[in-house]
Structure formats: C-alpha cells, structure tokens
C-alpha positions as CSV (number, residue, x, y, z in Angstrom):
1,M,41.1,33.8,-51.1
2,L,39.3,36.5,-53.1
3,F,35.7,37.0,-53.9
4,M,33.8,39.4,-56.1
5,L,30.7,40.8,-54.4
6,G,27.7,42.2,-56.0
7,L,24.6,41.4,-57.9
8,S,21.8,43.4,-59.5
9,V,18.1,43.4,-58.6
10,A,16.1,46.4,-58.0
11,T,15.2,48.8,-60.9
12,A,16.1,52.5,-61.4
13,A,13.7,54.2,-63.7
14,A,14.8,56.4,-66.5
15,P,14.2,60.2,-66.1
16,K,11.9,61.7,-68.7
17,S,13.0,64.6,-70.8
18,T,11.0,67.9,-70.3
19,S,12.0,69.4,-73.8
20,Q,11.7,66.3,-76.0
21,T,9.1,63.5,-76.3
22,P,10.9,60.1,-76.2
23,T,9.8,57.2,-78.3
24,T,12.2,54.9,-76.4
25,T,12.5,53.7,-72.6
26,I,15.5,52.6,-70.6
27,S,16.0,51.2,-67.0
28,I,19.1,49.8,-65.2
29,N,18.9,47.4,-62.4
30,E,20.4,48.5,-58.9
31,F,23.0,46.7,-57.1
32,T,21.7,44.8,-54.1
33,R,23.3,47.3,-51.8
34,D,24.9,50.7,-51.8
35,K,28.8,50.7,-51.8
36,T,29.1,47.2,-53.1
37,L,32.8,46.4,-53.4
38,F,34.4,44.3,-56.1
39,D,37.8,42.8,-56.1
40,S,40.4,44.3,-58.5
41,G,42.6,41.0,-58.5
42,V,45.7,42.6,-57.1
43,A,46.7,39.1,-55.9
44,V,47.0,37.9,-59.5
45,G,48.5,41.1,-60.9
46,R,45.3,42.8,-62.0
47,N,43.9,46.3,-61.4
48,L,40.4,45.8,-62.9
49,A,37.1,44.5,-61.7
50,T,34.4,43.3,-64.2
51,I,30.9,44.7,-63.2
52,G,27.8,42.9,-64.5
53,L,25.0,45.2,-65.6
54,S,21.4,44.6,-66.7
55,G,18.2,46.3,-67.4
56,T,15.2,46.9,-69.8
57,A,14.8,49.2,-72.9
58,T,13.0,49.4,-76.1
59,P,13.6,46.1,-77.9
60,D,16.5,46.2,-80.4
61,E,17.9,49.5,-79.3
62,P,21.7,49.9,-78.8
63,I,22.6,50.8,-75.2
64,E,25.5,53.1,-74.2
65,V,27.0,52.9,-70.7
66,R,29.4,55.3,-68.9
67,L,30.7,55.4,-65.2
68,L,30.3,58.4,-62.9
69,P,33.0,58.1,-60.4
70,E,32.9,60.4,-57.4
71,G,35.5,63.1,-57.6
72,E,36.4,62.2,-61.1
73,S,35.0,63.2,-64.5
74,P,32.6,60.8,-66.2
75,T,34.1,58.2,-68.4
76,S,33.3,58.2,-72.2
77,W,30.1,56.8,-73.5
78,E,30.5,53.2,-74.8
79,T,28.0,51.2,-76.8
80,L,28.2,47.8,-75.0
81,T,25.1,46.0,-75.9
82,T,21.6,45.9,-77.5
83,A,18.3,45.2,-76.0
84,D,17.0,41.9,-77.1
85,P,13.6,41.5,-78.8
86,N,12.1,41.1,-75.2
87,G,13.5,44.5,-74.2
88,D,16.1,43.0,-71.9
89,W,19.9,43.9,-71.9
90,T,22.9,42.8,-70.2
91,A,26.5,44.2,-70.3
92,T,29.7,44.2,-68.5
93,V,32.0,47.2,-67.8
94,T,35.5,47.1,-66.4
95,S,36.8,49.7,-63.7
96,P,40.3,50.1,-62.1
97,R,40.9,50.6,-58.4
98,R,39.9,54.1,-57.5
99,P,39.3,56.1,-54.2
100,G,35.7,57.1,-54.9
101,W,32.4,55.3,-55.2
102,V,30.9,54.9,-58.7
103,R,27.4,55.2,-60.3
104,V,26.5,53.8,-63.5
105,E,24.4,55.6,-66.3
106,V,23.0,54.2,-69.4
107,R,21.2,55.7,-72.3
108,V,19.6,54.8,-75.6
109,Q,22.0,55.6,-78.5
110,S,19.2,56.7,-81.0
111,E,17.8,59.1,-78.3
112,P,20.6,60.0,-76.0
113,F,18.5,62.2,-73.8
114,V,16.7,58.9,-72.8
115,R,18.7,57.8,-69.7
116,A,18.8,55.9,-66.4
117,M,21.3,56.0,-63.5
118,T,21.9,53.9,-60.5
119,T,21.3,55.2,-57.1
120,T,23.3,52.6,-55.5
121,R,27.2,52.7,-55.9
122,F,30.0,50.3,-56.4
123,G,33.7,50.4,-55.5
124,V,36.7,48.5,-56.7
125,G,39.4,47.5,-54.2
126,H,40.3,44.5,-52.2
127,V,38.1,41.7,-50.9
128,I,39.6,39.4,-48.3
129,A,38.1,36.3,-46.9
130,L,39.3,35.3,-43.4
131,W,39.0,31.5,-43.0
132,G,39.7,30.9,-39.2
133,Q,37.9,31.2,-35.9
134,S,40.5,33.4,-34.1
135,E,39.7,36.3,-36.5
136,V,36.1,36.4,-35.2
137,V,37.3,36.3,-31.7
138,R,40.1,38.8,-32.0
139,L,38.6,41.1,-34.5
140,H,34.9,40.8,-34.4
141,S,33.8,39.8,-31.0
142,Q,33.0,42.6,-28.5
143,V,32.8,40.3,-25.4
144,H,36.3,41.2,-24.3
145,D,36.6,44.5,-26.1
146,S,37.6,46.9,-23.3
147,L,40.0,49.2,-25.1
148,T,39.1,52.6,-26.5
149,P,39.2,52.3,-30.3
150,E,41.8,54.4,-32.0
151,Q,40.6,57.0,-34.5
152,V,39.8,55.5,-37.9
153,L,42.1,57.1,-40.3
154,E,39.5,57.1,-43.2
155,D,35.8,56.6,-42.7
156,D,34.2,53.8,-44.9
157,A,37.4,52.7,-46.5
158,V,37.0,49.2,-44.8
159,Q,33.9,47.3,-44.6
160,A,33.4,44.0,-42.5
161,I,31.0,41.3,-43.4
162,W,30.0,38.5,-41.1
163,L,27.0,36.2,-40.2
164,D,24.7,37.2,-37.4
165,A,22.2,34.4,-36.6
166,G,22.4,33.1,-40.2
167,T,22.0,36.7,-41.7
168,P,24.9,38.4,-43.4
169,V,25.8,41.8,-41.9
170,V,27.8,44.4,-43.7
171,H,29.5,47.0,-41.3
172,H,31.2,50.0,-42.7
173,I,33.9,51.0,-40.4
174,T,34.0,54.6,-39.4
175,D,35.5,56.6,-36.6
176,A,31.9,56.9,-35.1
177,A,31.1,53.3,-35.4
178,P,34.3,51.2,-35.4
179,H,32.5,48.1,-34.1
180,S,35.4,47.1,-32.0
181,S,38.9,48.5,-31.0
182,A,40.5,45.5,-32.9
183,L,38.6,46.4,-36.2
184,A,39.5,50.0,-35.9
185,A,43.1,49.0,-35.5
186,F,43.0,46.5,-38.3
187,A,41.3,49.0,-40.6
188,N,44.0,51.6,-39.8
189,T,46.7,49.1,-40.8
190,L,45.0,48.4,-44.2
191,I,44.5,52.2,-44.8
192,G,48.0,52.9,-43.8
193,E,49.5,50.4,-46.1
194,R,47.3,51.3,-49.1
195,P,45.9,54.8,-48.6
196,G,43.1,55.6,-51.0
197,E,41.9,52.2,-51.5
198,K,38.9,50.2,-50.2
199,F,38.8,46.9,-48.5
200,A,35.9,44.4,-47.6
201,L,36.8,41.8,-44.9
202,V,34.7,38.6,-45.3
203,F,34.6,36.5,-41.9
204,Q,34.3,32.8,-43.1
205,A,34.6,31.2,-39.8
206,V,32.4,28.2,-38.7
207,S,31.8,26.3,-35.4
208,R,34.1,23.5,-34.3
209,G,32.9,19.9,-34.8
210,M,30.8,20.7,-37.8
211,S,30.8,18.1,-40.5
212,D,32.5,18.7,-43.8
213,M,28.9,18.6,-45.6
214,H,27.4,21.1,-43.2
215,R,30.4,23.3,-43.3
216,E,30.2,23.4,-47.2
217,K,26.5,24.1,-46.9
218,Q,26.9,27.0,-44.5
219,S,29.7,28.6,-46.6
220,A,27.6,28.4,-49.7
221,A,24.7,29.9,-48.0
222,F,26.9,32.7,-46.6
223,L,28.4,33.6,-49.9
224,S,25.0,33.5,-51.7
225,G,23.7,36.2,-49.4
226,L,26.5,38.7,-49.6
227,G,25.3,40.8,-52.5
C-alpha cells in the first residue's frame, strides 16, 4: 500500500534585491520536514509525483515556479498559478524519481528578481507501508539486536517511520546511525535492487486485541502526523 507524504506549513520569506526596488512580494510555504519523500507510483506504472505548493504574493500577480534538484540543472520556469485577491496562491508541480533532493523556487512574473525558495527539500521515490507486527519485531525492535550492522551502501537513501509513544518518528538510515542491524540489511537490499533511488518504510503495526474502531482511529492518527 502506497502513501504520499508531505504537507506545507511554515513560510520561507522572499529575498530582497539590492539593485532594484520591488513593488511586489512573494513567499512559499515550507514542507513540514526536510527530506519529505513522495511516492512516484511505480506500483501502478508511473514515474511521477505531484507536489502541492502554496504561499502568498501580491494579489493578482502571476507566479512562476521551478525546481532546484541537487546535482542537476534547475528546471525551466513555468507560470503555474496567480495569486488570488487576498494574496494567497496554490499550485502543483510534478517531479520524476531522481537521486537528489529538491528545493522549490518561485518568483513574480512581472518582477522576476522577486523570489522565494524553500529551505526544506523533497524527494521522489518509493513509499512502502508495512502492515504487520512481525515487521516491527524483526526490523525495528532493538531488544534482541545483538548483531553488528553491516555497512549501509548509501546514507539517507532509506528512511523508516514509526510511532513512539504515539508520536511519529522519522529515522534516516545511515552507516553511522542504522538504528538496527536488520534495518541496515533491509536498506541495503532495497538500495542494491534500485540504486540511486529513495525509499520510506512506514511501520503501520498495531497491538493485538485492539477493536476495529480503535485500530482505524490509531491508523488515521498515525497518517495525519507523518508530514
């Protein structure tokens, strides 16, 4: 089962030009966390994620957007939306799977030197939900983890997400911080099969004996906090 992770909340302010006096303004809302991963839809034959964006700008001004992928040239500017009379704007962009993380930059079409850029980054890869209890015991639990973790083939290619006392935890698996020997080995399996791609593992396990209603409420609460 696949999920798309990532919402927008905080605001990144537009930088001011030192050589021109702007008459417009623009801002873009940040992602809720750095390195948010969106699913590309490979399970249904796709290679694209749709990323929701929003911000503020001078009312009625057309807004242009481009992506700044790490290790790649920026994408071309596209006019995707116009700020409404209240100065709010929303837009969506698409991005294929790629090895690097991506920032988003926006500008006012009439004054292209008026720009804003996210400090948080997103990625496009594979988001996998694990619905079972054994996965938590075998992969996440450190109770019986007595093995030395193997060297992680690529730092930060795999992130794992679970609940800790009701709070979602996002752990980026690296050689220095694999969390467990099982997660290091699982990460290497994924990296070996799809080198240069990114994965998010969402542990969706719940306790035994829970009523169906309670289970549904906990799952809904879990997903609502994953941003």
